[in-house]
Backbone and ligand atoms as CSV (ligand in chain L), in Angstrom:
chain,resi,resn,atom,element,x,y,z
A,1,MET,N,N,0.843,-1.208,0.000
A,1,MET,CA,C,0.000,0.000,0.000
A,1,MET,C,C,0.878,1.258,0.000
A,2,SER,N,N,0.430,2.259,-0.748
A,2,SER,CA,C,1.211,3.498,-0.835
A,2,SER,C,C,1.155,4.277,0.475
A,3,SER,N,N,2.226,4.990,0.765
A,3,SER,CA,C,2.239,5.851,1.959
A,3,SER,C,C,1.356,7.075,1.700
A,4,ILE,N,N,0.998,7.747,2.772
A,4,ILE,CA,C,0.202,8.977,2.634
A,4,ILE,C,C,0.972,10.020,1.825
A,5,PHE,N,N,2.303,9.998,1.918
A,5,PHE,CA,C,3.083,10.980,1.153
A,5,PHE,C,C,3.096,10.623,-0.340
A,6,THR,N,N,3.108,9.352,-0.668
A,6,THR,CA,C,3.003,8.964,-2.083
A,6,THR,C,C,1.653,9.422,-2.626
A,7,LYS,N,N,0.612,9.285,-1.814
A,7,LYS,CA,C,-0.722,9.744,-2.257
A,7,LYS,C,C,-0.728,11.253,-2.471
A,8,ILE,N,N,-0.026,11.981,-1.608
A,8,ILE,CA,C,0.085,13.444,-1.781
A,8,ILE,C,C,0.839,13.747,-3.071
A,9,ILE,N,N,1.960,13.079,-3.270
A,9,ILE,CA,C,2.786,13.310,-4.469
A,9,ILE,C,C,1.976,13.016,-5.738
A,10,ASN,N,N,1.151,11.977,-5.678
A,10,ASN,CA,C,0.331,11.608,-6.846
A,10,ASN,C,C,-0.938,12.447,-6.976
A,11,GLY,N,N,-1.132,13.385,-6.051
A,11,GLY,CA,C,-2.306,14.264,-6.127
A,11,GLY,C,C,-3.598,13.613,-5.659
A,12,GLU,N,N,-3.494,12.448,-5.002
A,12,GLU,CA,C,-4.707,11.774,-4.514
A,12,GLU,C,C,-5.186,12.397,-3.204
A,13,ILE,N,N,-4.255,13.037,-2.496
A,13,ILE,CA,C,-4.579,13.751,-1.247
A,13,ILE,C,C,-4.038,15.170,-1.420
A,14,PRO,N,N,-4.814,16.192,-1.019
A,14,PRO,CA,C,-4.337,17.564,-1.229
A,14,PRO,C,C,-3.173,17.930,-0.311
A,15,SER,N,N,-2.396,18.905,-0.754
A,15,SER,CA,C,-1.299,19.407,0.082
A,15,SER,C,C,-1.056,20.866,-0.272
A,16,TYR,N,N,-0.366,21.554,0.623
A,16,TYR,CA,C,0.069,22.924,0.349
A,16,TYR,C,C,1.475,22.817,-0.224
A,17,LYS,N,N,1.512,22.689,-1.553
A,17,LYS,CA,C,2.786,22.430,-2.233
A,17,LYS,C,C,3.690,23.655,-2.224
A,18,VAL,N,N,4.973,23.404,-1.978
A,18,VAL,CA,C,5.990,24.456,-2.022
A,18,VAL,C,C,6.799,24.337,-3.315
A,19,ALA,N,N,7.181,23.120,-3.657
A,19,ALA,CA,C,8.011,22.914,-4.855
A,19,ALA,C,C,8.088,21.429,-5.166
A,20,GLU,N,N,8.481,21.137,-6.401
A,20,GLU,CA,C,8.814,19.743,-6.739
A,20,GLU,C,C,9.759,19.718,-7.920
A,21,ASN,N,N,10.483,18.626,-8.031
A,21,ASN,CA,C,11.238,18.339,-9.252
A,21,ASN,C,C,11.049,16.845,-9.549
A,22,ASP,N,N,11.880,16.280,-10.398
A,22,ASP,CA,C,11.685,14.864,-10.757
A,22,ASP,C,C,11.801,13.941,-9.549
A,23,GLU,N,N,12.650,14.338,-8.604
A,23,GLU,CA,C,12.976,13.432,-7.488
A,23,GLU,C,C,12.266,13.727,-6.172
A,24,PHE,N,N,11.898,15.015,-5.971
A,24,PHE,CA,C,11.425,15.416,-4.642
A,24,PHE,C,C,10.150,16.239,-4.696
A,25,TYR,N,N,9.434,16.223,-3.587
A,25,TYR,CA,C,8.211,17.006,-3.434
A,25,TYR,C,C,8.283,17.682,-2.062
A,26,ALA,N,N,8.084,19.003,-2.040
A,26,ALA,CA,C,8.126,19.756,-0.780
A,26,ALA,C,C,6.769,20.400,-0.536
A,27,PHE,N,N,6.283,20.284,0.696
A,27,PHE,CA,C,4.958,20.820,1.031
A,27,PHE,C,C,4.909,21.141,2.512
A,28,LEU,N,N,3.895,21.907,2.893
A,28,LEU,CA,C,3.792,22.315,4.300
A,28,LEU,C,C,3.256,21.183,5.165
A,29,ASP,N,N,3.854,21.029,6.332
A,29,ASP,CA,C,3.341,20.070,7.318
A,29,ASP,C,C,1.974,20.555,7.791
A,30,ILE,N,N,1.004,19.647,7.814
A,30,ILE,CA,C,-0.379,20.008,8.127
A,30,ILE,C,C,-0.565,20.299,9.623
A,31,ASN,N,N,0.358,19.824,10.433
A,31,ASN,CA,C,0.282,20.044,11.889
A,31,ASN,C,C,1.616,20.658,12.339
A,32,PRO,N,N,1.837,21.915,11.930
A,32,PRO,CA,C,3.183,22.487,12.054
A,32,PRO,C,C,3.633,22.796,13.477
A,33,ASN,N,N,4.926,22.574,13.714
A,33,ASN,CA,C,5.548,23.019,14.970
A,33,ASN,C,C,5.605,24.540,15.001
A,34,ALA,N,N,5.810,25.132,13.841
A,34,ALA,CA,C,5.941,26.584,13.707
A,34,ALA,C,C,5.467,26.955,12.307
A,35,LYS,N,N,5.101,28.208,12.141
A,35,LYS,CA,C,4.667,28.705,10.839
A,35,LYS,C,C,5.770,28.456,9.801
A,36,GLY,N,N,5.436,27.817,8.691
A,36,GLY,CA,C,6.425,27.558,7.645
A,36,GLY,C,C,7.036,26.167,7.700
A,37,HIS,N,N,6.659,25.362,8.693
A,37,HIS,CA,C,7.180,23.982,8.824
A,37,HIS,C,C,6.926,23.228,7.506
A,38,THR,N,N,8.014,22.823,6.890
A,38,THR,CA,C,7.949,22.223,5.549
A,38,THR,C,C,8.531,20.814,5.567
A,39,LEU,N,N,7.965,19.955,4.745
A,39,LEU,CA,C,8.485,18.585,4.594
A,39,LEU,C,C,9.046,18.424,3.188
A,40,VAL,N,N,10.196,17.784,3.088
A,40,VAL,CA,C,10.790,17.482,1.781
A,40,VAL,C,C,10.859,15.957,1.660
A,41,VAL,N,N,10.235,15.432,0.615
A,41,VAL,CA,C,10.029,13.984,0.493
A,41,VAL,C,C,10.571,13.470,-0.837
A,42,PRO,N,N,11.377,12.419,-0.821
A,42,PRO,CA,C,11.751,11.796,-2.096
A,42,PRO,C,C,10.519,11.130,-2.720
A,43,LYS,N,N,10.359,11.278,-4.017
A,43,LYS,CA,C,9.190,10.672,-4.671
A,43,LYS,C,C,9.254,9.145,-4.607
A,44,LYS,N,N,10.451,8.614,-4.635
A,44,LYS,CA,C,10.601,7.155,-4.494
A,44,LYS,C,C,10.378,6.805,-3.023
A,45,GLU,N,N,9.457,5.876,-2.814
A,45,GLU,CA,C,9.084,5.562,-1.431
A,45,GLU,C,C,10.099,4.644,-0.768
A,46,VAL,N,N,10.835,5.202,0.172
A,46,VAL,CA,C,11.804,4.431,0.971
A,46,VAL,C,C,11.456,4.732,2.423
A,47,ASN,N,N,11.525,3.745,3.275
A,47,ASN,CA,C,11.101,3.920,4.662
A,47,ASN,C,C,12.053,4.816,5.458
A,48,LYS,N,N,13.327,4.401,5.560
A,48,LYS,CA,C,14.242,5.074,6.497
A,48,LYS,C,C,15.316,5.893,5.786
A,49,LEU,N,N,15.638,7.043,6.372
A,49,LEU,CA,C,16.609,7.968,5.771
A,49,LEU,C,C,17.908,7.276,5.371
A,50,PHE,N,N,18.465,6.499,6.278
A,50,PHE,CA,C,19.792,5.942,6.003
A,50,PHE,C,C,19.735,4.665,5.166
A,51,ASP,N,N,18.521,4.299,4.728
A,51,ASP,CA,C,18.390,3.233,3.723
A,51,ASP,C,C,18.476,3.799,2.312
A,52,LEU,N,N,18.441,5.132,2.187
A,52,LEU,CA,C,18.581,5.736,0.844
A,52,LEU,C,C,19.967,5.422,0.296
A,53,GLU,N,N,20.048,5.247,-1.020
A,53,GLU,CA,C,21.358,5.162,-1.674
A,53,GLU,C,C,22.085,6.471,-1.412
A,54,GLU,N,N,23.393,6.415,-1.421
A,54,GLU,CA,C,24.170,7.614,-1.071
A,54,GLU,C,C,23.832,8.801,-1.984
A,55,ASP,N,N,23.701,8.546,-3.287
A,55,ASP,CA,C,23.375,9.634,-4.216
A,55,ASP,C,C,22.012,10.249,-3.892
A,56,ALA,N,N,21.043,9.396,-3.616
A,56,ALA,CA,C,19.689,9.874,-3.304
A,56,ALA,C,C,19.707,10.660,-1.996
A,57,TYR,N,N,20.480,10.175,-1.027
A,57,TYR,CA,C,20.615,10.873,0.260
A,57,TYR,C,C,21.225,12.264,0.044
A,58,ASN,N,N,22.316,12.305,-0.726
A,58,ASN,CA,C,22.978,13.598,-0.969
A,58,ASN,C,C,22.062,14.559,-1.727
A,59,SER,N,N,21.317,14.031,-2.696
A,59,SER,CA,C,20.384,14.879,-3.454
A,59,SER,C,C,19.276,15.411,-2.555
A,60,LEU,N,N,18.804,14.569,-1.635
A,60,LEU,CA,C,17.753,15.010,-0.706
A,60,LEU,C,C,18.273,16.160,0.160
A,61,MET,N,N,19.509,16.016,0.644
A,61,MET,CA,C,20.084,17.085,1.484
A,61,MET,C,C,20.261,18.370,0.663
A,62,SER,N,N,20.700,18.218,-0.572
A,62,SER,CA,C,20.928,19.375,-1.426
A,62,SER,C,C,19.602,20.088,-1.737
A,63,TYR,N,N,18.576,19.311,-2.057
A,63,TYR,CA,C,17.262,19.913,-2.355
A,63,TYR,C,C,16.679,20.552,-1.084
A,64,SER,N,N,16.846,19.895,0.043
A,64,SER,CA,C,16.342,20.441,1.317
A,64,SER,C,C,17.025,21.766,1.619
A,65,ARG,N,N,18.304,21.859,1.296
A,65,ARG,CA,C,19.049,23.110,1.523
A,65,ARG,C,C,18.430,24.257,0.714
A,66,LYS,N,N,18.106,23.976,-0.540
A,66,LYS,CA,C,17.477,25.009,-1.393
A,66,LYS,C,C,16.166,25.479,-0.780
A,67,ILE,N,N,15.364,24.528,-0.362
A,67,ILE,CA,C,14.059,24.876,0.224
A,67,ILE,C,C,14.270,25.661,1.522
A,68,ALA,N,N,15.246,25.231,2.332
A,68,ALA,CA,C,15.500,25.906,3.616
A,68,ALA,C,C,15.913,27.359,3.404
A,69,ILE,N,N,16.711,27.614,2.397
A,69,ILE,CA,C,17.154,28.992,2.120
A,69,ILE,C,C,15.952,29.856,1.724
A,70,ALA,N,N,15.086,29.297,0.888
A,70,ALA,CA,C,13.871,30.022,0.481
A,70,ALA,C,C,12.934,30.224,1.673
A,71,LEU,N,N,12.852,29.222,2.518
A,71,LEU,CA,C,11.990,29.280,3.708
A,71,LEU,C,C,12.480,30.352,4.678
A,72,GLU,N,N,13.783,30.418,4.870
A,72,GLU,CA,C,14.337,31.402,5.812
A,72,GLU,C,C,14.075,32.838,5.347
A,73,GLU,N,N,14.024,33.019,4.035
A,73,GLU,CA,C,13.698,34.353,3.497
A,73,GLU,C,C,12.215,34.672,3.649
A,74,ALA,N,N,11.390,33.620,3.640
A,74,ALA,CA,C,9.937,33.823,3.628
A,74,ALA,C,C,9.340,33.996,5.021
A,75,VAL,N,N,9.953,33.357,6.013
A,75,VAL,CA,C,9.364,33.355,7.356
A,75,VAL,C,C,10.376,33.916,8.354
A,76,PRO,N,N,10.022,35.000,9.053
A,76,PRO,CA,C,10.969,35.558,10.028
A,76,PRO,C,C,11.310,34.515,11.101
A,77,CYS,N,N,12.597,34.286,11.306
A,77,CYS,CA,C,13.025,33.299,12.301
A,77,CYS,C,C,14.509,33.488,12.574
A,78,LYS,N,N,15.011,32.816,13.610
A,78,LYS,CA,C,16.443,32.928,13.905
A,78,LYS,C,C,17.264,32.052,12.965
A,79,ARG,N,N,16.708,30.899,12.621
A,79,ARG,CA,C,17.345,29.979,11.684
A,79,ARG,C,C,16.377,28.855,11.353
A,80,ILE,N,N,16.759,28.040,10.352
A,80,ILE,CA,C,15.924,26.887,10.005
A,80,ILE,C,C,16.522,25.649,10.665
A,81,GLY,N,N,15.690,24.967,11.436
A,81,GLY,CA,C,16.109,23.696,12.031
A,81,GLY,C,C,15.726,22.549,11.109
A,82,MET,N,N,16.471,21.462,11.211
A,82,MET,CA,C,16.183,20.299,10.366
A,82,MET,C,C,16.069,19.057,11.259
A,83,ALA,N,N,15.071,18.238,10.979
A,83,ALA,CA,C,14.922,16.998,11.746
A,83,ALA,C,C,14.431,15.901,10.821
A,84,VAL,N,N,14.837,14.684,11.121
A,84,VAL,CA,C,14.294,13.521,10.414
A,84,VAL,C,C,13.832,12.547,11.486
A,85,ILE,N,N,12.537,12.202,11.426
A,85,ILE,CA,C,11.984,11.316,12.459
A,85,ILE,C,C,11.380,10.081,11.772
A,86,GLY,N,N,10.189,10.235,11.226
A,86,GLY,CA,C,9.617,9.127,10.461
A,86,GLY,C,C,8.883,8.087,11.286
A,87,LEU,N,N,8.601,8.387,12.548
A,87,LEU,CA,C,7.870,7.412,13.370
A,87,LEU,C,C,6.391,7.375,13.008
A,88,GLU,N,N,5.883,8.471,12.446
A,88,GLU,CA,C,4.463,8.518,12.078
A,88,GLU,C,C,4.261,8.080,10.627
A,89,VAL,N,N,5.090,8.580,9.740
A,89,VAL,CA,C,4.934,8.249,8.311
A,89,VAL,C,C,6.219,7.569,7.821
A,90,PRO,N,N,6.138,6.263,7.500
A,90,PRO,CA,C,7.337,5.513,7.115
A,90,PRO,C,C,7.719,5.723,5.647
A,91,HIS,N,N,7.909,6.975,5.293
A,91,HIS,CA,C,8.343,7.362,3.948
A,91,HIS,C,C,9.275,8.546,4.193
A,92,VAL,N,N,10.544,8.384,3.812
A,92,VAL,CA,C,11.565,9.389,4.174
A,92,VAL,C,C,11.069,10.810,3.969
A,93,HIS,N,N,11.300,11.661,4.963
A,93,HIS,CA,C,11.000,13.092,4.823
A,93,HIS,C,C,11.880,13.884,5.770
A,94,VAL,N,N,12.275,15.062,5.285
A,94,VAL,CA,C,13.060,16.002,6.088
A,94,VAL,C,C,12.102,17.081,6.584
A,95,HIS,N,N,12.111,17.322,7.885
A,95,HIS,CA,C,11.353,18.444,8.445
A,95,HIS,C,C,12.249,19.676,8.420
A,96,LEU,N,N,11.766,20.763,7.844
A,96,LEU,CA,C,12.463,22.056,7.896
A,96,LEU,C,C,11.588,22.989,8.719
A,97,ILE,N,N,12.143,23.476,9.830
A,97,ILE,CA,C,11.303,24.212,10.783
A,97,ILE,C,C,11.932,25.562,11.139
A,98,PRO,N,N,11.220,26.664,10.836
A,98,PRO,CA,C,11.716,27.974,11.254
A,98,PRO,C,C,11.769,28.034,12.786
A,99,LEU,N,N,12.920,28.374,13.321
A,99,LEU,CA,C,13.100,28.354,14.777
A,99,LEU,C,C,13.210,29.754,15.365
A,100,GLN,N,N,12.486,29.952,16.456
A,100,GLN,CA,C,12.678,31.133,17.303
A,100,GLN,C,C,13.272,30.688,18.629
A,101,GLU,N,N,12.909,29.484,19.041
A,101,GLU,CA,C,13.373,28.956,20.326
A,101,GLU,C,C,13.460,27.433,20.244
A,102,MET,N,N,14.157,26.839,21.198
A,102,MET,CA,C,14.398,25.387,21.206
A,102,MET,C,C,13.102,24.573,21.106
A,103,GLU,N,N,12.039,25.075,21.746
A,103,GLU,CA,C,10.765,24.335,21.745
A,103,GLU,C,C,10.216,24.103,20.340
A,104,ASP,N,N,10.583,24.964,19.389
A,104,ASP,CA,C,10.037,24.839,18.038
A,104,ASP,C,C,10.457,23.537,17.351
A,105,ILE,N,N,11.509,22.912,17.822
A,105,ILE,CA,C,11.976,21.676,17.186
A,105,ILE,C,C,11.513,20.445,17.978
A,106,GLN,N,N,10.699,20.658,19.001
A,106,GLN,CA,C,10.403,19.554,19.924
A,106,GLN,C,C,9.112,18.770,19.652
A,107,PHE,N,N,8.377,19.106,18.636
A,107,PHE,CA,C,7.209,18.324,18.187
A,107,PHE,C,C,6.110,18.161,19.230
A,108,ASN,N,N,6.164,18.948,20.323
A,108,ASN,CA,C,5.012,18.919,21.230
A,108,ASN,C,C,4.366,20.293,21.335
A,109,LYS,N,N,4.981,21.249,20.616
A,109,LYS,CA,C,4.378,22.574,20.527
A,109,LYS,C,C,3.877,22.725,19.090
A,110,LYS,N,N,2.596,22.905,18.925
A,110,LYS,CA,C,2.021,23.001,17.576
A,110,LYS,C,C,1.327,24.342,17.398
A,111,VAL,N,N,1.303,24.822,16.152
A,111,VAL,CA,C,0.573,26.055,15.882
A,111,VAL,C,C,-0.604,25.748,14.958
A,112,LYS,N,N,-1.680,26.491,15.158
A,112,LYS,CA,C,-2.875,26.288,14.335
A,112,LYS,C,C,-2.912,27.375,13.269
A,113,LEU,N,N,-3.026,26.967,12.017
A,113,LEU,CA,C,-3.094,27.947,10.928
A,113,LEU,C,C,-4.359,27.726,10.114
A,114,GLU,N,N,-4.898,28.804,9.607
A,114,GLU,CA,C,-6.058,28.720,8.715
A,114,GLU,C,C,-5.566,28.355,7.307
A,115,PRO,N,N,-6.438,27.749,6.490
A,115,PRO,CA,C,-6.042,27.382,5.117
A,115,PRO,C,C,-5.423,28.546,4.349
A,116,GLN,N,N,-5.995,29.747,4.524
A,116,GLN,CA,C,-5.460,30.913,3.804
A,116,GLN,C,C,-4.007,31.200,4.173
A,117,GLU,N,N,-3.670,30.963,5.451
A,117,GLU,CA,C,-2.287,31.194,5.892
A,117,GLU,C,C,-1.356,30.146,5.289
A,118,PHE,N,N,-1.798,28.894,5.253
A,118,PHE,CA,C,-0.987,27.840,4.622
A,118,PHE,C,C,-0.701,28.216,3.169
A,119,ILE,N,N,-1.757,28.655,2.474
A,119,ILE,CA,C,-1.604,28.991,1.043
A,119,ILE,C,C,-0.603,30.132,0.882
A,120,LYS,N,N,-0.739,31.145,1.743
A,120,LYS,CA,C,0.135,32.324,1.666
A,120,LYS,C,C,1.608,31.946,1.923
A,121,ILE,N,N,1.836,31.125,2.921
A,121,ILE,CA,C,3.219,30.742,3.276
A,121,ILE,C,C,3.821,29.882,2.162
A,122,ALA,N,N,3.045,28.921,1.681
A,122,ALA,CA,C,3.558,28.044,0.610
A,122,ALA,C,C,3.972,28.878,-0.605
A,123,LYS,N,N,3.142,29.868,-0.936
A,123,LYS,CA,C,3.451,30.749,-2.082
A,123,LYS,C,C,4.705,31.571,-1.816
A,124,ALA,N,N,4.810,32.101,-0.597
A,124,ALA,CA,C,5.956,32.955,-0.246
A,124,ALA,C,C,7.265,32.162,-0.352
A,125,ILE,N,N,7.262,30.932,0.105
A,125,ILE,CA,C,8.484,30.105,0.018
A,125,ILE,C,C,8.785,29.830,-1.453
A,126,SER,N,N,7.752,29.406,-2.145
A,126,SER,CA,C,7.879,29.061,-3.559
A,126,SER,C,C,8.417,30.233,-4.377
A,127,ASN,N,N,7.956,31.437,-4.078
A,127,ASN,CA,C,8.399,32.628,-4.816
A,127,ASN,C,C,9.876,32.919,-4.607
A,128,ASN,N,N,10.471,32.401,-3.538
A,128,ASN,CA,C,11.899,32.639,-3.271
A,128,ASN,C,C,12.810,31.615,-3.923
A,129,LEU,N,N,12.220,30.660,-4.595
A,129,LEU,CA,C,13.064,29.599,-5.204
A,129,LEU,C,C,13.556,30.014,-6.581
L,1,AMP,P1,P,7.148,11.801,11.438
L,1,AMP,O1,O,6.851,10.593,10.584
L,1,AMP,O2,O,7.154,11.461,12.908
L,1,AMP,O3,O,8.412,12.500,11.010
L,1,AMP,O4,O,5.960,12.848,11.275
L,1,AMP,C1,C,5.194,12.920,10.101
L,1,AMP,C2,C,4.789,14.354,9.863
L,1,AMP,O5,O,3.939,14.371,8.738
L,1,AMP,C3,C,4.037,15.028,11.028
L,1,AMP,O6,O,4.687,16.244,11.369
L,1,AMP,C4,C,2.633,15.261,10.459
L,1,AMP,O7,O,2.029,16.457,10.907
L,1,AMP,C5,C,2.913,15.308,8.954
L,1,AMP,N1,N,1.766,14.903,8.145
L,1,AMP,C6,C,1.027,13.778,8.273
L,1,AMP,N2,N,0.054,13.750,7.347
L,1,AMP,C7,C,0.179,14.890,6.617
L,1,AMP,C8,C,-0.539,15.441,5.522
L,1,AMP,N3,N,-1.591,14.817,4.971
L,1,AMP,N4,N,-0.126,16.634,5.022
L,1,AMP,C9,C,0.935,17.281,5.564
L,1,AMP,N5,N,1.652,16.799,6.600
L,1,AMP,C10,C,1.273,15.626,7.128
């Protein structure tokens, strides 16, 4: 069975898309730690980060870097934090999280955003790419 992220990539489930290329899809996390929390996902479904082939791993980091730079310009923050967890969705993804304080990376502090805000943030990041 396909992961929820594969369904998002295939357009079967909606998402607030930030960017995509042949290999990766970036979109806003629906339950963000902070405004602008973005996920970068390889289109090829692999469960664990370190199971990726080295080239795919390096490409994921490189693409995540591009998105992080655009994100940092779009959302006021001290810096962009990066985390890889995967306990909820077993399809590799990088969390990019605008940080103001340590709690923003801790996954127990969540912010509620309206659909219009998600759309606005996704566009703002995308426009910086
Ligand atoms: P984890 O697998 O623990 O790294 O967490 C998975 C992340 O995916 C969580 O931060 C969820 O909020 C996020 N997530 C789950 N379903 C969706 C969805 N349909 N759209 C956007 N983000 C999602």
